[in-house]
N, C-alpha and C positions, 0 to 999 in steps of 0.2 A: 419486222425489225431487222431481218437478215439481209445480206447482200450489200452492194455498193449503193449508198444513198447520199444525195447532196444535203446540205444543212437544213434546208426547208423541209425536205421529205422526212428527215430524221425528227425534226421538231413536231411535225404533224403526227408521226407515228407514236412519239412519246406522249403527246397530248392525249392520244387515244388509249394507249396501253399503260401509261404511268399510274393512273388511278387504280387499275386492276392489280398491278404489282403491290401497290401500297395496301390495298384491301386484303391481299393475301398475307400481309404481314412481313414482306421482304424489307429488311432494314434499309433506311436511306443511305447509310454508310456503304452498304454493299452495292446499291444501285447507282449512286451518284457518279462514280467514275465512268459509267457507260453512257451517260447522257451526252447530248451534242455539245461540242465546243468545250470539252473538259480536258483538252490536251492529251488525248489518247495516243496520238502519233508520237509523242515525246517519251512514252514509256519504253523501257528496255524489255527484252523478252522475259527475263525473270519477273519483272514487275507485272507484265501482262498475265503471266501464269498465276502469280499470287492473287491478282484481282479476280481472275476467273475462279480460282479455288475458293476465295472468300464468298463470291456470289453463289457458288455451288453449296457451300456450307450454310449460307443464309436460306437457300431453298430447302436444305435438309432440315433446318430447324422448324420450318412451318409445314413440312410434308404431312404430318398427322392431322392437321386442321385445315389443309388447303381445300379439300372438297367442300366442307361446310362453309368456309369463308367465301369460296367461289359462288356457291348457291346464294348466300346472303347478298353478295355484291350484285349478281345478275337480277335477282328478284327486286332488290333495292332500286335498280335502274328502271325496272318496269313500274314499280310503285311511284317513283318520282315523276315519271312521264305521265302516269294516270292523273296525279293531282295537279300537274302543270296544265292539264287540259280540262280540269274540273272547276274552273273559276265561275262558270255560269250554270253549274249543275252537272249531273253525271255525264261524262263524255261518251260518245259512241265508240265502239270497239275499233272501228276503222280509223278513227282520229287518233287513237293511242298507239296502235301497233305499227311499228316499222318492221322491216324484214328481220333484223337482229332480235328485236323484242318479240316478234312472232315466234322465233325459235326458242326464246326463253319461256314463253307461254306453253309451247309444246313440250319442252323438256321437263317443266316442273308442275304443270297443271293439265298435261295431256291435251293441250290445245283448247281446253274448256274455259271459255270466257266467264261463264257463270261461276265456275269453281274459283276463279281468281277473284271475282267480286265478293264471293262468300268469304274468302281469305281476308279481304279488306274490311268486311262488314258493310259493304255498299250495295245499293240497289242498281239494277240496269237502267239505262236511259229508256224512257217510255217509247221512244222511236226505234229502239233496237230490235232488229229482226234476228232472233236466235232460234235456230232449229234445235228443239229439245229432244226430238226422236229422229233417228236416221233410219233409212231403209235397211232391212236385214240383208247381210251379204249371203247370197246363195251361189253355190258353185256347181257348174256342170263340167265335171272332168271325167265322168264315167263313160267309157266307150264299149269295148269288147265285153267287159264283164257284166254290163247291164243290157246287152242287146236283147235278150229274151224278154226281160221285164218291159223294156221300152216298146218292143214289138206288140205285146199284149195291150199296153197302154194306148198305142196309136192305131191298133187294128190292122197291122200288116204282118207278114211272115217274118220269122227271125232272119232269114236270108236277105230279105228286102231291107230290114233294119240294119244288118251288117253292111250292106252296100251303101246305105245312106250315111252311116257313121264313117265308113271308109272315105267317102267323098268329103264329108264335113271336116274330118280330121286329117285328110290327105295321108292316110296310112292304109296299107294293104289289108290289115285285119280289123280295121275299125277302132283300133286303140287310140286313146287320146295322147297328146304329148306328155302329160303327166304319167299316164300308165306306162308309156314306153320307157321313160326315165326310171320309174320305180322298178320295172323289170330288170333294167341294166344295173341299178344299184344293188338289187338282190343277187344278181349274177356276180358282180364285183365282190360282194361280201363273201360269197362262197369261195372265190379264188383267194381272197385275203385270208379267210379262215384256214383253208388248206395249206397255204404257204407257211403260215405261222405254226400250225399244228405239226407239220412235217420237218421243220427246220432243225438241224442238228449242229452240235458243236463241231467246228472245223469247216463248216460251210460259210458261204458269203452271207452276212447279216442282211436284215430287211429294212434298215434305215435308208429311206429313199424310195421304198415301195409306194408310199403315200406322198403326194405333193402337198406339203404343209403350208405353202405360201404361194401367192400369185404374182409376186414382184419378180422382175427380171434382174439377174445378177451376172455381170461379166466375170469370167473365171480369171481372176488375177492372183489367186493364192499360189504361193510357191511351196506350200506344205499340204500334206494330206490332212483332211478334216476328219480325224478319227476313222470311224467305220462307215461314213456316209457314202452312198452310191448314187450319184446324180442320175436322175431319170431311170431309176431301176425298174419302173413299171414296164418300160419298153422291152426289157429282157425277161421279166418274171411273169407278166401276164400274156395270155395268148394273143396272137396277131388279130384275130377277129374281135376279141373283146376290146383291145386298144382301138381298133377301127370303129367299133360301135360307140365308144366313149368320145372319140373325135367327131363322129357324125352328130351326136346328140348335144355335146357341149362345146363344139369347136367353133361356133359362131355366137355372136352376141350383139347387143345394141348399145349405142352411145346416145345419151339423152338429147344431145343437140341435133342429132340426125336420126330420128326415130323411124324414118322411112327406109333405112338402109341397114343391112346386116354386115357386120365387120368380123374379122377373124378374132377369135378368143385365143390368146396366146397360151393359156393354162387350163385346158379342158379338164385335166385331172384335179386341179385345185377346185374347179367348180363342182365336180363330182364329190370331192371331200367335203365341200361346203354343204351339199345336200345331205350327206351322211352325218354331218354335224358332230355333236358331243359323243355319240356312240363310237364313231371311228376314232376320234381323238383319244378317248379313254382306252379302248382295247388295243390300239396301236401303242399307246404310251405304256400300258402295263406289260405288253410283250417285249418292247424294247428295253424296259427297265430290267426285266429278267435276263435278257441277253447281255446287256452291258455290265450288270453286276457279276455275272459269271464269266464272261469272255473279255470284257473291257472294251475300249480303254478307260472309260469312266461312265458314271451314271449320274443323272440329274437328281435322283432321289434314291432313298433306300426302300426296302420292302416295308419297313415299319412306317415310313412317311408317304407311301404310295397313295393312300386315300386322301390325305391332306393335300398332296401335290395336285391331285386331280379333283379337288373338292368342287370346283366350278362345273366340271363336266358331270360329276355324280349328282349334283343338285339339279342340273338341267334335265338329266335322265329321270330323276325322281318326279320332277314337275310334269314331264311328258308321259308319265305312267309306265315307264320302262326302267325300273330301278335295278341296280347291280346288287346281287346278293352279297351281304356283308361277310358271309362265310368265306368268300374268296380271300379276303385280307387275313382272316384268322388262320386259314389253311396255309397261306404263304408264310405267315409269321411262325406257324408251328414248324414248317419245314426248315426255316432259318434257325429256330431254337434247337431243333433236333440235330442238324448237320452243320450249322454255321454257314456264313455267306461271305464271299470275298469282299474286302474293303473296296471302296471306289478307287479306281486306279488300275484295274485290269488284272484280275486273277490272283491277287495276294490273299493267301488262305489265312484263316483265323485258327489258331490252335485252341482246341477245347479239350477239357479233361472231364470224363464222365465218371461219376462216383461209384459205378457198378459195372460189371461185365469186363473181364480182363482183356478181351479182344480189342475194345475201342478205347481203353484207358490211355490218355495221353496222345492219341493219334491226331495228326493234323488233318482236318476235314473241311470240306465245304460242300454245300448243296450243289448238285449238278444242274446245269441249265435245263436238261431234259425233265427233271423233276418239276421245276417251276413252270416250264412250258406246258406240261400236261395238266397241272392244276389250273392254269389260266385257260387252256383250251377247253377243258370240261365246263368251266363256268361260262366261257364265251358262247359255247354251243348251246348250253342250257338257256342262256339269256336270249340267243337268237330264236330258239324254238318258241319261247314264251312271248317275246316282245318285238322282234324285228319288223314283222308286217304292220302291227299297230303303230309302232314307233315311226316308220316311214310315212304312214298315212297321217299321223298327227303332225309330222314335220311339214308336209306340203299343205295340209289343210290350214294349219295355223298361219303359215306364210301367206297364203292367198286370202284367207279371211281378214287378216290384218291389213292387207293391201286394199281389199274391198271396203273395209271400214274407213281407211284413210281417204280413199277416193270419195266416198259419200260425204265425209266430214269436210274435205277441201272444197267440194262442189257447193255444199251448203254455205260455207263461209264466203265463197265468192258470189253466190247467188246464181250460178250458171255452171254448166258442165265444163270440165277441164278441157283445154286444148290437147292435142296429141303430145305436144312437147311437154306440157305441164304434167300429163299423165306419165310420160316417159321418165320424168324425174322421180316420181313415186314408184313406178313399176319396173324400172330398169333392172334392178338386182334380182327381183323375183322372176322376171322374164328370162334373164340369163340362166337362172338356176333350173327352171322347169319347162321353158318353152324355146330354148335356143335363140333368145332375143326377139322372138316374134310377138310384138305387142298386139297385133290383130288377134292372135290366139288368146292372149290374156283378156282382151275385151270380151271375146266369146265366152270364156269361162265365167266371167262375172255377169254375163247376161246383158252386156252393153252393146250399143251399135258400134261395130268395128270399122276402123279405117281400112284402106287397101293393105294387103299383106306387104311386108317389107321385101325389098329386092336384095339380092346378093351381088356384090361387085367383085372385081378381080382381086385375088388375094395378093397382099404384099408382105404381111407379117410372116416371118419364116417359121417352119415347124419347130426349130430349136432356137428360140429367141435369146437364150443365154449365150450361145455361140455367136449370134449376130452382134450382141452387145459387146462381146469380147473383141470381135473384129473392129467394131466402131471405136472402142477404147484405144486399140492399137493404132487405128487410122488417125485419131485426133492427137494422140501423144507422140506418134512416130517412133514408139518403142514397143518391145514385147510386153505382154500383159503381166508377166510374172513380177511379183513384188521385189524391189531391190533389197539387198541385205540391210541397208540403212533405214528401212521403213520404220522399224520400231523405235529407233533412237532419234529420228529426224522429224520434228513437228511439221516443218514446211512440206516435207515429202508426204506425210500423212494427209495434210490438208489438200494438197494437189491430187493425191490419190482419191480422196473422198469426192472432190469436185468432178474429176473426170469419170469416176464410177457412176455418180449420180446422173451425169449427162448421158453416159452410155446406156444406163438402165431405162431412160425415158424414150429409147428408140421405138418401143412398141406403141406408146401413145402417139408419137409422130406418125407412124405408119398406119395406125388405125384411123386417125383423122384423115389421112390421105385416101384411104379406102372409102371412107364415108363421104368426103366432099368431092372426090374425083380429082384433086390437085394437091400438091404439097402444101401443108398448112402454113398460114401466116404466123408470125410471132404472136399476134393477138389471139388467134384461134388456139395456139398451143398454150399460151399463158405467159405473158411478158414477165410477170413478177417471179413465177416459178423458174423460168429459164434464167432470168437475171441473177438469181441467187447464186448460181454456179458459173455463169458464163465468163466471168473475168479471167478464168484460166485460158480461155480462147482469145479474148481481146477485152480491153477495158471499155471499148465502144460496143454497146450491146447489139447494134445493127450489124457491125462487122462480125461479131461473134456468131450471130444468127446465120449469116451467110456462110461462114466457115462450117457451122454445124450442118446446115442443109447440104452443102457440097460433100461433106464427109459421109453422111447417110446415103446420098446418091451413089457415091463411089462403092460403098460396101454393098448396097443393094444391087448394083450392076455386076458385082463380082460373081463368078460362076458358083462359088461355094455358099452363097447367101440363100439359096432356095432350099 
């Protein structure tokens, strides 16, 4: 719906999306002004603002029911399609499902056609070939740790087996790609734990130690963002640990080019993804203690910590690695005993104690070191009890789900997946546990592997945010700092958003160039995605693309881009 569209394109998009908006319960009065040929260009700025606010309010009114309404709408489309094909009897699965409806079946019925038919109370077509049992996913990821057992099983010496495993996994000690990454995750966890346990008031905080996102962001802010330290891991982790993380997570695969490895711009984000909810929770708990005591602000209170991280805590519980609830009671007890600063940076709460003359009426707040030590004791206890099994559960579940998806998709198609089809399923898991090497994933699943992917020349810079900043300035012809009028000027904010988005997509452009061996075409990059923002470069999308290509080439050739 977004971007510059001619009237016919707008009508086609509204024909597709209009019924969904209506099904979600968005009022016609809020939607109608946005439909094609309703005189939008004649509205004044205040009128546009009012219409957008009215639409936002309409969304707010249905927010609580939107999920359920969306489910009903999507399943309704699938049901309608089924009965439109059932005029001469039960239709075949392949006659009903389109790509979008296939996604609906997967989302709400786990891809199980028989479950959908049971939901309708219908029988399958007699000619339907439905695989009711799939092969069990078996994983071969053990290397060094299983050398002795494998040697006995195959009647060779342990040294011979280690040599065979080393050749198979292309590692010096015979460890598998998964084992190598698990060892590094454990090493990173030790450094993470030590840094948090030793942090003291007056030192630099640890917001920035963990890369919490993998998107590229040009540095256009003219203000300090609280206590955030960009790329803090470069300073806080050892050089050899950073190099190890770069080696293991610094390359990945794009589904469209599975035979090539490309640069992963955010290896620390991939590592954080592998550590999953455990890292998110323990980092979040530690940062909450820091910001409550040191400032400038905290996203939650000690009392609200468990609720704030409920998703992570539930995930850890499901993985058999629960956080001891006494952590929260001990933190709350410390707050009740000493008081805690209000959000906003070190504002103390005055508490009066009804006994003991020394503390009566004293202005108190709990020290960061007190909260730090409570959290550290529980984090270390959790690590001793659960870290090893948690990491094993994480990679095993990831790869078993991938294996199950492979067998299910192959059964639905009646033949093995092509490498590109497999890459769509396996790309994320391959990037997490195998450095993008799809051949290694095939081996782990016991499947016949294609040739190992090759690595091409690197184009993505080590610091993609700085590259994006340089691209932003190259496209706009001005420094990246936000102008003083940014907050008050809607047009300036719109332009800033558009240029920022284009700058942030530089990594995608460079990854495609690495994979394909040539600068991407607008079709390879995504015409619609580019067109959404390209009007700030030119109203003609082809001219805008040429401008974008040239700007990236200039920044890429600059000495500071490497």
